[in-house]
All heavy atoms as TSV, in Angstrom:
chain	resi	resn	atom	element	x	y	z
A	1	MET	N	N	87.794	143.021	-94.199
A	1	MET	CA	C	87.581	142.785	-92.796
A	1	MET	C	C	88.496	143.652	-91.930
A	1	MET	O	O	88.136	143.996	-90.816
A	1	MET	CB	C	87.818	141.301	-92.513
A	1	MET	CG	C	87.177	140.818	-91.274
A	1	MET	SD	S	85.415	140.973	-91.412
A	1	MET	CE	C	84.925	140.048	-90.036
A	2	ASN	N	N	89.642	144.001	-92.472
A	2	ASN	CA	C	90.572	144.849	-91.730
A	2	ASN	C	C	90.035	146.270	-91.567
A	2	ASN	O	O	90.492	146.995	-90.682
A	2	ASN	CB	C	91.928	144.892	-92.427
A	2	ASN	CG	C	92.660	143.577	-92.278
A	2	ASN	OD1	O	92.404	142.835	-91.333
A	2	ASN	ND2	N	93.551	143.298	-93.211
A	3	ILE	N	N	89.095	146.648	-92.417
A	3	ILE	CA	C	88.527	147.996	-92.318
A	3	ILE	C	C	87.754	148.168	-91.009
A	3	ILE	O	O	87.633	149.278	-90.496
A	3	ILE	CB	C	87.646	148.308	-93.553
A	3	ILE	CG1	C	87.317	149.794	-93.628
A	3	ILE	CG2	C	86.376	147.486	-93.525
A	3	ILE	CD1	C	88.467	150.643	-93.987
A	4	LEU	N	N	87.240	147.060	-90.452
A	4	LEU	CA	C	86.527	147.149	-89.177
A	4	LEU	C	C	87.436	147.593	-88.041
A	4	LEU	O	O	86.991	148.235	-87.089
A	4	LEU	CB	C	85.884	145.807	-88.835
A	4	LEU	CG	C	84.699	145.406	-89.711
A	4	LEU	CD1	C	84.209	144.030	-89.305
A	4	LEU	CD2	C	83.597	146.421	-89.621
A	5	LEU	N	N	88.704	147.261	-88.120
A	5	LEU	CA	C	89.665	147.712	-87.115
A	5	LEU	C	C	89.822	149.228	-87.149
A	5	LEU	O	O	90.246	149.844	-86.170
A	5	LEU	CB	C	91.019	147.046	-87.334
A	5	LEU	CG	C	91.059	145.540	-87.149
A	5	LEU	CD1	C	92.436	144.998	-87.513
A	5	LEU	CD2	C	90.688	145.184	-85.727
A	6	PHE	N	N	89.487	149.828	-88.247
A	6	PHE	CA	C	89.562	151.279	-88.413
A	6	PHE	C	C	88.216	151.935	-88.110
A	6	PHE	O	O	88.149	152.981	-87.468
A	6	PHE	CB	C	90.006	151.582	-89.856
A	6	PHE	CG	C	90.128	153.029	-90.159
A	6	PHE	CD1	C	91.127	153.793	-89.588
A	6	PHE	CD2	C	89.241	153.640	-91.031
A	6	PHE	CE1	C	91.235	155.146	-89.874
A	6	PHE	CE2	C	89.341	154.978	-91.320
A	6	PHE	CZ	C	90.346	155.735	-90.736
A	7	LEU	N	N	87.110	151.322	-88.556
A	7	LEU	CA	C	85.792	151.944	-88.449
A	7	LEU	C	C	85.189	151.844	-87.052
A	7	LEU	O	O	84.494	152.766	-86.616
A	7	LEU	CB	C	84.840	151.319	-89.467
A	7	LEU	CG	C	85.134	151.634	-90.925
A	7	LEU	CD1	C	84.144	150.920	-91.826
A	7	LEU	CD2	C	85.094	153.126	-91.168
A	8	ILE	N	N	85.411	150.762	-86.346
A	8	ILE	CA	C	84.816	150.602	-85.012
A	8	ILE	C	C	85.353	151.645	-84.030
A	8	ILE	O	O	84.562	152.296	-83.330
A	8	ILE	CB	C	84.986	149.158	-84.505
A	8	ILE	CG1	C	84.089	148.240	-85.333
A	8	ILE	CG2	C	84.641	149.058	-83.023
A	8	ILE	CD1	C	84.245	146.780	-85.012
A	9	PRO	N	N	86.650	151.885	-83.946
A	9	PRO	CA	C	87.116	152.954	-83.041
A	9	PRO	C	C	86.609	154.343	-83.446
A	9	PRO	O	O	86.311	155.167	-82.572
A	9	PRO	CB	C	88.640	152.888	-83.138
A	9	PRO	CG	C	88.930	151.518	-83.589
A	9	PRO	CD	C	87.785	151.113	-84.461
A	10	ILE	N	N	86.494	154.588	-84.743
A	10	ILE	CA	C	85.966	155.888	-85.181
A	10	ILE	C	C	84.507	156.044	-84.767
A	10	ILE	O	O	84.094	157.104	-84.284
A	10	ILE	CB	C	86.149	156.058	-86.698
A	10	ILE	CG1	C	87.619	156.259	-87.015
A	10	ILE	CG2	C	85.329	157.229	-87.224
A	10	ILE	CD1	C	87.922	156.362	-88.479
A	11	ALA	N	N	83.711	154.981	-84.906
A	11	ALA	CA	C	82.308	155.034	-84.498
A	11	ALA	C	C	82.198	155.240	-82.989
A	11	ALA	O	O	81.346	156.010	-82.518
A	11	ALA	CB	C	81.594	153.761	-84.919
A	12	LEU	N	N	83.032	154.578	-82.217
A	12	LEU	CA	C	83.025	154.767	-80.764
A	12	LEU	C	C	83.444	156.182	-80.388
A	12	LEU	O	O	82.887	156.785	-79.466
A	12	LEU	CB	C	83.925	153.739	-80.090
A	12	LEU	CG	C	83.439	152.289	-80.153
A	12	LEU	CD1	C	84.499	151.352	-79.577
A	12	LEU	CD2	C	82.123	152.145	-79.419
A	13	LEU	N	N	84.403	156.722	-81.105
A	13	LEU	CA	C	84.849	158.101	-80.852
A	13	LEU	C	C	83.734	159.097	-81.160
A	13	LEU	O	O	83.495	160.031	-80.378
A	13	LEU	CB	C	86.095	158.410	-81.693
A	13	LEU	CG	C	86.686	159.792	-81.494
A	13	LEU	CD1	C	87.262	159.912	-80.081
A	13	LEU	CD2	C	87.751	160.054	-82.532
A	14	PHE	N	N	83.027	158.914	-82.275
A	14	PHE	CA	C	81.912	159.798	-82.602
A	14	PHE	C	C	80.783	159.673	-81.574
A	14	PHE	O	O	80.156	160.668	-81.200
A	14	PHE	CB	C	81.369	159.519	-83.998
A	14	PHE	CG	C	82.167	160.155	-85.091
A	14	PHE	CD1	C	82.452	159.442	-86.241
A	14	PHE	CD2	C	82.632	161.449	-84.983
A	14	PHE	CE1	C	83.182	160.015	-87.268
A	14	PHE	CE2	C	83.368	162.032	-85.997
A	14	PHE	CZ	C	83.648	161.310	-87.134
A	15	GLY	N	N	80.523	158.476	-81.096
A	15	GLY	CA	C	79.507	158.282	-80.071
A	15	GLY	C	C	79.884	158.964	-78.767
A	15	GLY	O	O	79.043	159.600	-78.124
A	16	LEU	N	N	81.137	158.866	-78.375
A	16	LEU	CA	C	81.617	159.533	-77.176
A	16	LEU	C	C	81.565	161.048	-77.344
A	16	LEU	O	O	81.177	161.762	-76.415
A	16	LEU	CB	C	83.037	159.069	-76.851
A	16	LEU	CG	C	83.659	159.657	-75.588
A	16	LEU	CD1	C	82.873	159.197	-74.356
A	16	LEU	CD2	C	85.110	159.240	-75.481
A	17	LEU	N	N	81.939	161.529	-78.509
A	17	LEU	CA	C	81.882	162.968	-78.785
A	17	LEU	C	C	80.439	163.473	-78.705
A	17	LEU	O	O	80.178	164.526	-78.109
A	17	LEU	CB	C	82.477	163.269	-80.156
A	17	LEU	CG	C	82.488	164.735	-80.570
A	17	LEU	CD1	C	83.420	165.526	-79.672
A	17	LEU	CD2	C	82.895	164.862	-82.019
A	18	TRP	N	N	79.485	162.727	-79.261
A	18	TRP	CA	C	78.080	163.111	-79.194
A	18	TRP	C	C	77.617	163.160	-77.741
A	18	TRP	O	O	76.904	164.078	-77.335
A	18	TRP	CB	C	77.224	162.124	-79.980
A	18	TRP	CG	C	75.764	162.431	-79.845
A	18	TRP	CD1	C	75.034	163.292	-80.590
A	18	TRP	CD2	C	74.880	161.895	-78.865
A	18	TRP	NE1	N	73.746	163.320	-80.140
A	18	TRP	CE2	C	73.614	162.475	-79.077
A	18	TRP	CE3	C	75.026	160.978	-77.823
A	18	TRP	CZ2	C	72.507	162.176	-78.296
A	18	TRP	CZ3	C	73.917	160.691	-77.036
A	18	TRP	CH2	C	72.686	161.277	-77.278
A	19	LEU	N	N	78.022	162.176	-76.943
A	19	LEU	CA	C	77.631	162.138	-75.538
A	19	LEU	C	C	78.174	163.343	-74.781
A	19	LEU	O	O	77.456	163.965	-73.984
A	19	LEU	CB	C	78.110	160.837	-74.890
A	19	LEU	CG	C	77.734	160.651	-73.432
A	19	LEU	CD1	C	76.218	160.539	-73.284
A	19	LEU	CD2	C	78.422	159.424	-72.875
A	20	VAL	N	N	79.411	163.714	-75.040
A	20	VAL	CA	C	80.011	164.867	-74.371
A	20	VAL	C	C	79.279	166.146	-74.757
A	20	VAL	O	O	78.964	166.976	-73.894
A	20	VAL	CB	C	81.520	164.958	-74.708
A	20	VAL	CG1	C	82.107	166.290	-74.287
A	20	VAL	CG2	C	82.269	163.813	-74.061
A	21	VAL	N	N	78.971	166.323	-76.035
A	21	VAL	CA	C	78.254	167.524	-76.475
A	21	VAL	C	C	76.849	167.555	-75.897
A	21	VAL	O	O	76.360	168.606	-75.469
A	21	VAL	CB	C	78.228	167.602	-78.019
A	21	VAL	CG1	C	77.294	168.690	-78.510
A	21	VAL	CG2	C	79.632	167.835	-78.555
A	22	PHE	N	N	76.174	166.427	-75.839
A	22	PHE	CA	C	74.832	166.360	-75.282
A	22	PHE	C	C	74.840	166.708	-73.795
A	22	PHE	O	O	74.010	167.493	-73.323
A	22	PHE	CB	C	74.233	164.976	-75.501
A	22	PHE	CG	C	72.872	164.810	-74.914
A	22	PHE	CD1	C	71.773	165.458	-75.465
A	22	PHE	CD2	C	72.683	164.012	-73.797
A	22	PHE	CE1	C	70.515	165.320	-74.914
A	22	PHE	CE2	C	71.427	163.859	-73.245
A	22	PHE	CZ	C	70.340	164.518	-73.808
A	23	LEU	N	N	75.774	166.145	-73.040
A	23	LEU	CA	C	75.854	166.454	-71.611
A	23	LEU	C	C	76.218	167.916	-71.381
A	23	LEU	O	O	75.732	168.551	-70.440
A	23	LEU	CB	C	76.852	165.524	-70.924
A	23	LEU	CG	C	76.431	164.058	-70.859
A	23	LEU	CD1	C	77.545	163.206	-70.259
A	23	LEU	CD2	C	75.136	163.899	-70.083
A	24	TRP	N	N	77.064	168.478	-72.238
A	24	TRP	CA	C	77.403	169.898	-72.141
A	24	TRP	C	C	76.167	170.761	-72.368
A	24	TRP	O	O	75.947	171.740	-71.659
A	24	TRP	CB	C	78.497	170.237	-73.166
A	24	TRP	CG	C	78.781	171.696	-73.244
A	24	TRP	CD1	C	79.588	172.428	-72.422
A	24	TRP	CD2	C	78.242	172.616	-74.202
A	24	TRP	NE1	N	79.579	173.745	-72.816
A	24	TRP	CE2	C	78.764	173.880	-73.909
A	24	TRP	CE3	C	77.379	172.486	-75.275
A	24	TRP	CZ2	C	78.439	175.001	-74.646
A	24	TRP	CZ3	C	77.061	173.604	-76.008
A	24	TRP	CH2	C	77.585	174.846	-75.699
A	25	SER	N	N	75.344	170.395	-73.356
A	25	SER	CA	C	74.140	171.183	-73.628
A	25	SER	C	C	73.136	171.062	-72.481
A	25	SER	O	O	72.439	172.029	-72.171
A	25	SER	CB	C	73.510	170.767	-74.951
A	25	SER	OG	O	72.976	169.469	-74.867
A	26	LEU	N	N	73.042	169.915	-71.846
A	26	LEU	CA	C	72.170	169.777	-70.676
A	26	LEU	C	C	72.661	170.652	-69.528
A	26	LEU	O	O	71.863	171.309	-68.849
A	26	LEU	CB	C	72.127	168.327	-70.210
A	26	LEU	CG	C	71.203	167.381	-70.959
A	26	LEU	CD1	C	71.347	165.977	-70.396
A	26	LEU	CD2	C	69.768	167.835	-70.874
A	27	LYS	N	N	73.967	170.664	-69.319
A	27	LYS	CA	C	74.548	171.439	-68.227
A	27	LYS	C	C	74.339	172.933	-68.428
A	27	LYS	O	O	74.121	173.668	-67.470
A	27	LYS	CB	C	76.035	171.121	-68.131
A	27	LYS	CG	C	76.754	171.857	-67.048
A	27	LYS	CD	C	78.223	171.540	-67.057
A	27	LYS	CE	C	78.988	172.652	-66.386
A	27	LYS	NZ	N	80.374	172.654	-66.743
A	28	ASN	N	N	74.357	173.393	-69.675
A	28	ASN	CA	C	74.223	174.818	-69.967
A	28	ASN	C	C	72.782	175.260	-70.165
A	28	ASN	O	O	72.547	176.392	-70.560
A	28	ASN	CB	C	75.048	175.181	-71.196
A	28	ASN	CG	C	76.520	175.187	-70.880
A	28	ASN	OD1	O	76.920	175.532	-69.785
A	28	ASN	ND2	N	77.316	174.783	-71.840
A	29	GLY	N	N	71.809	174.398	-69.925
A	29	GLY	CA	C	70.412	174.794	-69.941
A	29	GLY	C	C	69.800	174.959	-71.316
A	29	GLY	O	O	68.871	175.747	-71.480
A	30	GLN	N	N	70.273	174.245	-72.302
A	30	GLN	CA	C	69.744	174.374	-73.652
A	30	GLN	C	C	68.316	173.855	-73.775
A	30	GLN	O	O	67.595	174.239	-74.671
A	30	GLN	CB	C	70.634	173.624	-74.644
A	30	GLN	CG	C	72.001	174.216	-74.791
A	30	GLN	CD	C	71.964	175.570	-75.448
A	30	GLN	OE1	O	71.236	175.799	-76.400
A	30	GLN	NE2	N	72.736	176.490	-74.914
A	31	TYR	N	N	67.890	172.997	-72.865
A	31	TYR	CA	C	66.567	172.390	-72.959
A	31	TYR	C	C	65.620	172.888	-71.868
A	31	TYR	O	O	64.599	172.274	-71.611
A	31	TYR	CB	C	66.690	170.865	-72.874
A	31	TYR	CG	C	67.568	170.303	-73.951
A	31	TYR	CD1	C	68.834	169.822	-73.657
A	31	TYR	CD2	C	67.143	170.268	-75.269
A	31	TYR	CE1	C	69.653	169.313	-74.649
A	31	TYR	CE2	C	67.954	169.765	-76.260
A	31	TYR	CZ	C	69.199	169.289	-75.937
A	31	TYR	OH	O	70.008	168.790	-76.922
A	32	GLU	N	N	65.933	174.014	-71.252
A	32	GLU	CA	C	65.124	174.513	-70.142
A	32	GLU	C	C	63.802	175.120	-70.610
A	32	GLU	O	O	62.771	174.873	-70.038
A	32	GLU	CB	C	65.922	175.553	-69.349
A	32	GLU	CG	C	67.106	174.976	-68.619
A	32	GLU	CD	C	66.706	174.010	-67.532
A	32	GLU	OE1	O	65.694	174.241	-66.856
A	32	GLU	OE2	O	67.420	173.006	-67.364
A	33	ASP	N	N	63.817	175.966	-71.630
A	33	ASP	CA	C	62.625	176.690	-72.052
A	33	ASP	C	C	62.266	176.290	-73.479
A	33	ASP	O	O	62.641	176.948	-74.436
A	33	ASP	CB	C	62.880	178.196	-71.964
A	33	ASP	CG	C	61.651	179.005	-72.285
A	33	ASP	OD1	O	60.546	178.457	-72.231
A	33	ASP	OD2	O	61.803	180.205	-72.597
A	34	MET	N	N	61.530	175.200	-73.612
A	34	MET	CA	C	61.200	174.691	-74.948
A	34	MET	C	C	60.090	175.500	-75.622
A	34	MET	O	O	59.995	175.534	-76.835
A	34	MET	CB	C	60.779	173.226	-74.857
A	34	MET	CG	C	61.875	172.315	-74.343
A	34	MET	SD	S	63.329	172.317	-75.374
A	34	MET	CE	C	62.754	171.336	-76.724
A	35	ASP	N	N	59.224	176.155	-74.848
A	35	ASP	CA	C	58.108	176.899	-75.427
A	35	ASP	C	C	58.400	178.381	-75.592
A	35	ASP	O	O	57.635	179.088	-76.245
A	35	ASP	CB	C	56.862	176.739	-74.558
A	35	ASP	CG	C	56.367	175.308	-74.539
A	35	ASP	OD1	O	56.508	174.639	-75.582
A	35	ASP	OD2	O	55.860	174.871	-73.497
A	36	GLY	N	N	59.465	178.868	-75.022
A	36	GLY	CA	C	59.757	180.302	-75.079
A	36	GLY	C	C	59.986	180.814	-76.484
A	36	GLY	O	O	59.445	181.848	-76.878
A	37	ALA	N	N	60.773	180.111	-77.267
A	37	ALA	CA	C	61.052	180.568	-78.631
A	37	ALA	C	C	59.816	180.485	-79.512
A	37	ALA	O	O	59.606	181.329	-80.377
A	37	ALA	CB	C	62.177	179.740	-79.237
A	38	ALA	N	N	58.967	179.491	-79.277
A	38	ALA	CA	C	57.753	179.353	-80.076
A	38	ALA	C	C	56.751	180.461	-79.750
A	38	ALA	O	O	56.020	180.912	-80.634
A	38	ALA	CB	C	57.118	177.990	-79.836
A	39	ASN	N	N	56.718	180.904	-78.523
A	39	ASN	CA	C	55.770	181.946	-78.124
A	39	ASN	C	C	56.305	183.352	-78.343
A	39	ASN	O	O	55.549	184.313	-78.289
A	39	ASN	CB	C	55.383	181.767	-76.657
A	39	ASN	CG	C	54.550	180.534	-76.455
A	39	ASN	OD1	O	53.826	180.110	-77.348
A	39	ASN	ND2	N	54.655	179.936	-75.278
A	40	ARG	N	N	57.599	183.501	-78.578
A	40	ARG	CA	C	58.201	184.818	-78.762
A	40	ARG	C	C	57.686	185.523	-80.006
A	40	ARG	O	O	57.731	186.736	-80.089
A	40	ARG	CB	C	59.718	184.669	-78.822
A	40	ARG	CG	C	60.423	185.771	-78.094
A	40	ARG	CD	C	61.908	185.503	-77.936
A	40	ARG	NE	N	62.097	184.550	-76.834
A	40	ARG	CZ	C	62.902	183.499	-76.892
A	40	ARG	NH1	N	63.588	183.248	-77.963
A	40	ARG	NH2	N	63.024	182.696	-75.871
A	41	ILE	N	N	57.179	184.780	-80.970
A	41	ILE	CA	C	56.677	185.389	-82.191
A	41	ILE	C	C	55.421	186.225	-81.918
A	41	ILE	O	O	55.111	187.161	-82.639
A	41	ILE	CB	C	56.402	184.319	-83.267
A	41	ILE	CG1	C	56.169	184.959	-84.610
A	41	ILE	CG2	C	55.234	183.451	-82.878
A	41	ILE	CD1	C	56.129	183.974	-85.746
A	42	PHE	N	N	54.706	185.918	-80.855
A	42	PHE	CA	C	53.474	186.633	-80.534
A	42	PHE	C	C	53.723	187.924	-79.768
A	42	PHE	O	O	52.807	188.716	-79.591
A	42	PHE	CB	C	52.535	185.734	-79.733
A	42	PHE	CG	C	52.122	184.511	-80.496
A	42	PHE	CD1	C	52.469	183.251	-80.056
A	42	PHE	CD2	C	51.401	184.622	-81.675
A	42	PHE	CE1	C	52.096	182.128	-80.759
A	42	PHE	CE2	C	51.026	183.508	-82.388
A	42	PHE	CZ	C	51.371	182.255	-81.929
A	43	LEU	N	N	54.940	188.144	-79.293
A	43	LEU	CA	C	55.255	189.344	-78.539
A	43	LEU	C	C	55.498	190.510	-79.489
A	43	LEU	O	O	56.006	190.337	-80.592
A	43	LEU	CB	C	56.490	189.123	-77.674
A	43	LEU	CG	C	56.379	188.013	-76.639
A	43	LEU	CD1	C	57.706	187.841	-75.923
A	43	LEU	CD2	C	55.272	188.309	-75.661
A	44	THR	N	N	55.147	191.711	-79.054
A	44	THR	CA	C	55.381	192.892	-79.879
A	44	THR	C	C	56.749	193.464	-79.557
A	44	THR	O	O	57.263	193.333	-78.445
A	44	THR	CB	C	54.311	193.960	-79.623
A	44	THR	OG1	O	54.345	194.319	-78.242
A	44	THR	CG2	C	52.949	193.441	-80.006
A	45	ASP	N	N	57.319	194.129	-80.522
A	45	ASP	CA	C	58.603	194.774	-80.338
A	45	ASP	C	C	58.348	196.230	-79.976
A	45	ASP	O	O	58.105	197.063	-80.835
A	45	ASP	CB	C	59.441	194.666	-81.612
A	45	ASP	CG	C	60.843	195.184	-81.429
A	45	ASP	OD1	O	61.230	195.412	-80.269
A	45	ASP	OD2	O	61.536	195.361	-82.434
A	46	ASP	N	N	58.380	196.547	-78.692
A	46	ASP	CA	C	58.070	197.897	-78.225
A	46	ASP	C	C	59.215	198.868	-78.468
A	46	ASP	O	O	59.035	200.069	-78.327
A	46	ASP	CB	C	57.731	197.865	-76.741
A	46	ASP	CG	C	56.436	197.123	-76.479
A	46	ASP	OD1	O	55.598	197.084	-77.397
A	46	ASP	OD2	O	56.275	196.576	-75.370
A	47	ASN	N	N	60.388	198.375	-78.818
A	47	ASN	CA	C	61.535	199.258	-79.026
A	47	ASN	C	C	61.552	199.883	-80.405
A	47	ASN	O	O	62.283	200.838	-80.632
A	47	ASN	CB	C	62.837	198.489	-78.794
A	47	ASN	CG	C	62.939	197.992	-77.370
A	47	ASN	OD1	O	62.398	198.600	-76.463
A	47	ASN	ND2	N	63.617	196.881	-77.180
A	48	ARG	N	N	60.780	199.361	-81.349
A	48	ARG	CA	C	60.775	199.884	-82.705
A	48	ARG	C	C	59.902	201.138	-82.761
A	48	ARG	O	O	58.785	201.131	-82.269
A	48	ARG	CB	C	60.237	198.839	-83.675
A	48	ARG	CG	C	60.428	199.218	-85.126
A	48	ARG	CD	C	59.934	198.147	-86.043
A	48	ARG	NE	N	58.476	198.131	-85.979
A	48	ARG	CZ	C	57.722	197.079	-86.208
A	48	ARG	NH1	N	58.266	195.937	-86.499
A	48	ARG	NH2	N	56.421	197.139	-86.129
A	49	PRO	N	N	60.385	202.218	-83.392
A	49	PRO	CA	C	59.554	203.420	-83.515
A	49	PRO	C	C	58.303	203.134	-84.338
A	49	PRO	O	O	58.310	202.300	-85.242
A	49	PRO	CB	C	60.453	204.412	-84.243
A	49	PRO	CG	C	61.826	203.879	-84.105
A	49	PRO	CD	C	61.709	202.404	-83.905
A	50	ALA	N	N	57.217	203.835	-84.026
A	50	ALA	CA	C	55.934	203.579	-84.683
A	50	ALA	C	C	55.963	203.953	-86.159
A	50	ALA	O	O	55.253	203.359	-86.963
A	50	ALA	CB	C	54.833	204.347	-83.968
A	51	ASP	N	N	56.789	204.941	-86.534
A	51	ASP	CA	C	56.803	205.373	-87.933
A	51	ASP	C	C	57.747	204.542	-88.801
A	51	ASP	O	O	57.818	204.739	-89.998
A	51	ASP	CB	C	57.186	206.854	-88.026
A	51	ASP	CG	C	58.561	207.120	-87.445
A	51	ASP	OD1	O	59.047	206.296	-86.651
A	51	ASP	OD2	O	59.140	208.164	-87.795
A	52	GLU	N	N	58.457	203.610	-88.223
A	52	GLU	CA	C	59.374	202.777	-88.996
A	52	GLU	C	C	58.606	201.661	-89.682
A	52	GLU	O	O	57.880	200.902	-89.070
A	52	GLU	CB	C	60.433	202.170	-88.077
A	52	GLU	CG	C	61.447	201.327	-88.818
A	52	GLU	CD	C	62.466	200.728	-87.875
A	52	GLU	OE1	O	62.736	201.334	-86.841
A	52	GLU	OE2	O	62.967	199.641	-88.186
A	53	ASP	N	N	58.756	201.567	-91.003
A	53	ASP	CA	C	58.082	200.539	-91.786
A	53	ASP	C	C	59.098	199.462	-92.148
A	53	ASP	O	O	60.073	199.738	-92.843
A	53	ASP	CB	C	57.486	201.152	-93.055
A	53	ASP	CG	C	56.660	200.164	-93.852
A	53	ASP	OD1	O	56.368	199.074	-93.317
A	53	ASP	OD2	O	56.306	200.473	-94.996
A	54	PRO	N	N	58.925	198.222	-91.700
A	54	PRO	CA	C	59.920	197.182	-91.978
A	54	PRO	C	C	60.038	196.851	-93.455
A	54	PRO	O	O	61.065	196.376	-93.899
A	54	PRO	CB	C	59.435	195.981	-91.185
A	54	PRO	CG	C	58.032	196.259	-90.843
A	54	PRO	CD	C	57.836	197.745	-90.880
A	55	VAL	N	N	59.014	197.110	-94.260
A	55	VAL	CA	C	59.092	196.831	-95.691
A	55	VAL	C	C	59.965	197.871	-96.380
A	55	VAL	O	O	60.756	197.559	-97.270
A	55	VAL	CB	C	57.684	196.791	-96.324
A	55	VAL	CG1	C	57.774	196.613	-97.828
A	55	VAL	CG2	C	56.857	195.692	-95.706
A	56	GLU	N	N	59.871	199.127	-95.952
A	56	GLU	CA	C	60.644	200.199	-96.579
A	56	GLU	C	C	62.140	200.067	-96.308
A	56	GLU	O	O	62.964	200.318	-97.177
A	56	GLU	CB	C	60.172	201.559	-96.070
A	56	GLU	CG	C	58.892	202.030	-96.705
A	56	GLU	CD	C	58.528	203.423	-96.218
A	56	GLU	OE1	O	59.366	204.044	-95.548
A	56	GLU	OE2	O	57.409	203.854	-96.508
A	57	ASN	N	N	62.511	199.667	-95.109
A	57	ASN	CA	C	63.941	199.604	-94.815
A	57	ASN	C	C	64.586	198.295	-95.243
A	57	ASN	O	O	65.753	198.074	-95.027
A	57	ASN	CB	C	64.209	199.896	-93.336
A	57	ASN	CG	C	63.725	198.812	-92.418
A	57	ASN	OD1	O	63.374	197.725	-92.864
A	57	ASN	ND2	N	63.712	199.095	-91.135
A	58	GLY	N	N	63.817	197.387	-95.858
A	58	GLY	CA	C	64.393	196.194	-96.455
A	58	GLY	C	C	64.507	195.003	-95.545
A	58	GLY	O	O	65.002	193.964	-95.954
A	59	SER	N	N	64.083	195.097	-94.295
A	59	SER	CA	C	64.261	193.964	-93.388
A	59	SER	C	C	63.245	192.846	-93.644
A	59	SER	O	O	63.454	191.718	-93.271
A	59	SER	CB	C	64.164	194.416	-91.946
A	59	SER	OG	O	62.868	194.914	-91.674
A	60	VAL	N	N	62.133	193.142	-94.323
A	60	VAL	CA	C	61.138	192.125	-94.603
A	60	VAL	C	C	61.291	191.577	-96.014
A	60	VAL	O	O	61.154	190.396	-96.265
A	60	VAL	CB	C	59.705	192.685	-94.392
A	60	VAL	CG1	C	58.670	191.680	-94.853
A	60	VAL	CG2	C	59.500	193.040	-92.952
A	61	SER	N	N	61.626	192.420	-96.954
A	61	SER	CA	C	61.660	192.000	-98.354
A	61	SER	C	C	62.897	191.181	-98.706
A	61	SER	O	O	62.976	190.643	-99.787
A	61	SER	CB	C	61.584	193.219	-99.265
A	61	SER	OG	O	62.748	194.017	-99.087
A	62	GLY	N	N	63.870	191.116	-97.822
A	62	GLY	CA	C	65.074	190.348	-98.108
A	62	GLY	C	C	66.188	191.187	-98.702
A	62	GLY	O	O	67.298	190.725	-98.878
A	63	LYS	N	N	65.895	192.451	-99.032
A	63	LYS	CA	C	66.938	193.336	-99.536
A	63	LYS	C	C	67.800	193.792	-98.373
A	63	LYS	O	O	67.306	193.983	-97.265
A	63	LYS	CB	C	66.328	194.559	-100.224
A	63	LYS	CG	C	65.478	194.222	-101.426
A	63	LYS	CD	C	64.970	195.485	-102.085
A	63	LYS	CE	C	64.047	196.223	-101.156
A	63	LYS	NZ	N	63.365	197.358	-101.735
A	64	PRO	N	N	69.096	193.991	-98.590
A	64	PRO	CA	C	69.921	194.475	-97.486
A	64	PRO	C	C	69.544	195.904	-97.134
A	64	PRO	O	O	69.247	196.717	-97.997
A	64	PRO	CB	C	71.339	194.381	-98.041
A	64	PRO	CG	C	71.185	194.321	-99.508
A	64	PRO	CD	C	69.843	193.734	-99.793
A	65	SER	N	N	69.531	196.211	-95.834
A	65	SER	CA	C	69.212	197.564	-95.418
A	65	SER	C	C	70.433	198.445	-95.606
A	65	SER	O	O	71.565	198.012	-95.535
A	65	SER	CB	C	68.768	197.573	-93.955
A	65	SER	OG	O	69.790	197.035	-93.151
A	66	ARG	N	N	70.194	199.717	-95.861
A	66	ARG	CA	C	71.291	200.666	-96.136
A	66	ARG	C	C	71.608	201.492	-94.935
A	66	ARG	O	O	70.910	201.799	-94.113
A	66	ARG	CB	C	70.889	201.589	-97.280
A	66	ARG	CG	C	70.726	200.795	-98.531
A	66	ARG	CD	C	70.330	201.694	-99.647
A	66	ARG	NE	N	69.847	200.833	-100.732
A	66	ARG	CZ	C	69.339	201.301	-101.835
A	66	ARG	NH1	N	69.240	202.569	-102.021
A	66	ARG	NH2	N	68.937	200.495	-102.746
């Protein structure tokens, strides 16, 4: 029963810490654009040269690029 004297303040501290992190993320706009990242996959990368093959340079196959 004495363990509750230790666990209850720790649980309250973790809850307060979660609340502070959540409010910080709201303040910094983490939840502003929920669809942007999902739709970004459909955009083309115009900065990549046309002759560059992503499979050859290892960025698609998982091999490290040289």
